[in-house]
N, C-alpha and C positions, 0 to 999 in steps of 0.2 A: 538426587536430582536429574544425573544423567541417564540414572536409570529410569526414572520416570518417564523421562525424555525417549528414549529406545522402548518402552512399552508402549506408549503413546502411538509412537511410528508404526511401530511392527502390528498393531491392533488395529491401525487405519488401514494398513495393506489388507490383513485380513479379511475386513467387513469390506474391502470392492469384490471380494470371492463369495463370501456370508451372505453379500446386502441382499442379493435375489430372495435367498431363503427367507432370510427373516421377513421379507415384507409383502412374501407368498400370503400372509394373515391378513387378515383385515385391520387395519390399523384403529387404534383407540383416539389419535390426534393427527390430523393434517396440517402441517404449516409449511404456508408459503414462503420460497425464500427469492427474493429481487436484487437483481444487480442490473447492470451498465453493459458488460460487454457480452459478445456471443459466447456461446458455450464451448467453443473448441480453442479456447483463450488459455492462458496457462493458467491464471490464477482461478479461471469457473472451474478449471478441470482438472488440475493437481490442486486445488485446497478445500473448497468448497464441494465438489462433488464429493472428493475422498473424503471430508468433513459429515457431508451431509450421509453417507453409506455405512459411517463410524454410527452417529446417532441411531440410524433404523437398527442397526445389529445389534446396538447395546441396548437396545429399550424392545429385541428378541420381536421388530414386528409393530409394535404399538404407535410407534410414532414414523409419520410417513414425510417426507420433505417433499415437495413440490417445486423445482426450478425452475424461476420464470427470466431468460435469459433478457440481454438486448432491452432492458425496461420495457416490457413485453405485457407489463402489467398497466402500463402507462404513464405518463410524467418524462420530466427531464432527469439528469443526474443528480444535477444540484438539491431535485425534490426527495430523494430518499432518506435522508433521515428525517425528515417530518411524516413520511409513509411510514417509518416505521414508528414513529411517536401517535401517531393517529389510527395504525392499526390495516391501515391499507395492505400493507404488506406484515406479517409474523417477523420474518428475517429480512435483512438486508447487508448485502458489501456495498461498499463506499469509500470516496475519498474524503478525509476530513475536510480538504482543502475546499470542494466545491459546495462548501458554506462558509464563506471569510469571515475572518473574523471570530466565527462562532464558539471555538475550540482552542482560543489565543495559547493556554500552557503547554499544550501539546505541540505546537508550533517549533518547539526549540529541536524535536528531534528530526526538521526537515534545514535547518543550519546547513551550509555551505560544510563539508569535511569535517563533518562532526560524528557519521556513525563509522564505525567500522563494517562489520557481516551483518547481514540482516536479519540470522539467527540470534547476535546479541543483542540487536538495537533492538530487537522488536519485543524481547523478553524483557530489557528494560525499559520500555517503551508502557507494556502489563502495571510494571510496579510502580513507576512512575503515576501513573493514572489511580493506582489503587491510593498512592500516597496522599494525591493532588488536587484528584477529577473524579473520582468514582461519584462523589456524592452533591456533585455542583455541574458540573459540564456536561456529564453524562446522566445525568440520575433520571432526564425523562426516560430514559431506556434501559436494557437488560444487556450490556457487552458482554459480547463473548469470546471474540479475540480481538486485539490491537498489535496492527502487524507495520511492519514496511518491507520495501522492495528493495532488490538486489543496488548497487550501483549506480547513480544516474550517469547519464554519458549524453552527447549532443549530438545530434543526427541532422547534415546538414546538405543543403546543395552545394554550397561553396566549401571547401577546406577551412577549418576555425583550427587553429592551433595555441593561438596568445587570444586574452581579452581585448585587444585594439581588433583585432577581426569582427567582432560582435557589434564593431559602428553598422548602422544602419540595417541591421539582420532585423527581418519580422522572426519573431520566435515565440513558438508556445512554450508555454511554462506552467504547470497544474499548478498551485497554489500560491496566495498572496507572498509568504516567505521567500518563493522562487523569482515571482514576477518583478520585486522588490531589488533582489539580487542583480539580476540580469537588465533591468531598468539602469541601475547603478554602473553596470560594467559595460554598458555602452549599447544594447538591442532596443528594441522596439518590442516587448512583450505584449503578448496576446491571449489573451486566458479563453481556453475552450476546454471542455471534457475531451479526453484523452478519444472518446470514436471518434470526434470530427475531425484527426487529426490526418487521414489519407485523403479526404475533399478539399480543406483547406494546403495540407501539398502541393494537391494537383492543379488548382485553381491558381495557384502563387499567393492564396492570401496570408501563409505563414512560408519563411525561406530554411526554417530549421526548425526542430521539435526537439526537447529534453525530454526524455523518458527512458524508461530502463531497458534492457533489450529485451527482457521477459515477452512485454507486450508487442515489440515490432513485427512479432512472425504473423500475429494473427489481422494487424494491421498491413501487413506490406510493406510494412515504412522502406525496407533495404531493396526494393524496387522504384521507389518514388525519390529517393534520394542515395547518391554511392557516396558520402563523405561520413565516418563516423568517429568520433572524439572522444578515446579512451584515457583515464586518470587511472593508471595500475598503481594499483596501493592506496587508492584512495578514494571517496566519492564525494562527486561535484556536488549534490544534493541525496534526499530520499522526501519518498510521500509517504504519509501517516493515512494507514485503513483502520477501519471501524468495521466489522463482523458483530450487529448489535441486533437483539431480538424486543418485539414489543413488551413492554415492561406487564402489561394485564393478562398479554396471553401468558409469559410466564408464570405469573402467580395464580394462572387457574389451572395449571397442569397441577396432578395430583403429585403426592411427596416422590415418589419412587422415579415418577416422571422426569420430575425437578433433578434430582439426581443425574439421571445420565445428561441431562445438558450441563449441570456442574461439572461434572466428571470429562465433559468433552468445550471445557470452558476454561481463561485462565492462561497465568505465564506458560506453562509448559505447550500449549496450543499454539498461541503467540508463537511462542517460538518454532515450533514447528512449523508454520504457516510461512513466516519471514525463511525458513533456508529453504522451504519448497520453492519459495517465489525464488529467490537467487537462484537456485538449482537452473530453473527452465531459463534462466539467462541462458542457458549454452549452445542450444540447437537455431536460435536463431542468429546468432553470434556466426555460427558455422556457415549459415545459410547464405549472409552476408559476404562471408570471406568466397565463399562457393561461387557468387556471383562476381566476383574479381573486384568487389567496393574496397575503396580506399580506408582501410583500418589504421585510423592515426593513433597510433600508441605512445603518448607524450611521454617524455625524460623526466624523473626526478625534479629535475633545475627547471622543466619547462611549467610542472603542478605548481612549484614552489610558486613562479609567478600569479599563475590564480590566484592559490590561496592568499598571497600577500595582496592580491587586489580584493580580495571577499571577506578580506580581515575583518572590515569593519562591521560586518551582518552582524556579528554576537554581540556588539557591544550596544548599535542601534537594536536589539530586540530586546536588550535588558532594558535598556531606558523604554520604550514600548510597552513594557511588562511593569515596571516601575509607574509609568502617567498611568495604568489603570488597577493600580492599588494592590499589584503582584511585588514580593520579593524576588526581581529578574533574574538576578546572578545566583541568588541561593535557589531559583529551577533548574537556571544554566549550569552549577555547578554538580546539583544531584544528577540531572539528566548524564552529564559526564561521567560522576562517578557508577552509577548504575551501567553505560555500556563500557565503562572498563571492567570492573566485575564480571558480565557476563560474558568478557571476549576472553578471558582467563582458565 
């Protein structure tokens, strides 16, 4: 498996060089790829563009992928899933939680302090979905990669060291699971897509945001707030992402081009995307340090206080899943086992 991952990463890097040559020939198929962040943001730059160029190169230029960033095909981020289902876009990248309650089984990976690193957790997410979700939750579209970002943390106007510091804080959280957690920890959660965060911070609509380092650079978060609460050796939360293709469009491809998409889909690609996303945390972190911002690295004892405060979230999620007709404990145990397996 490690050999496969290394080969895919090497080929993806080579495709950045070879892609312009491959696409010099007339494409047989042009695919539109739609997503919500600006092209210079880390996931569009380090994952989506690399993936697209790899597909183009592997198809010898027969597939061309047109990247539409910042919702430039229209609509709002929560509409991306319906856009790929309806064929408005051929491929979308989106946050699963932008459609709350739509993918309940996948929410397990967003629970506090569950993930280890983004590579292992992304591989676990794909394998878990293969066992539980592909023929149900994800049946209306064709999944390409399922991945998560690196360790989540808090960016705030005032320092936050303990859950008690959240009292009265208006906080942006990305998903239903994280909103519930922060509400129970004392904050006032305000849901919004991540592109809305800079304006919300500058206008005082929110006092803090929970997002990974990787997206803070393009959003200039380190210039809007000056405190960043880091959970060393742990992840306060993570967010699940979906890279998906319109099912009819995929089925319409000739077999050899389906094979190209297939070769650039699955567990290895998901793990690569997670690792690339987490690696993109480093430059924005260094930028915040360079600005002289207050990087609050919690001690193990302080992290444990947060873990204890959030401990009920797993049991609550299990009970919710049981109420929806799933075996919540079995799903949680399966996710944990898959993450542990991928972390070895």
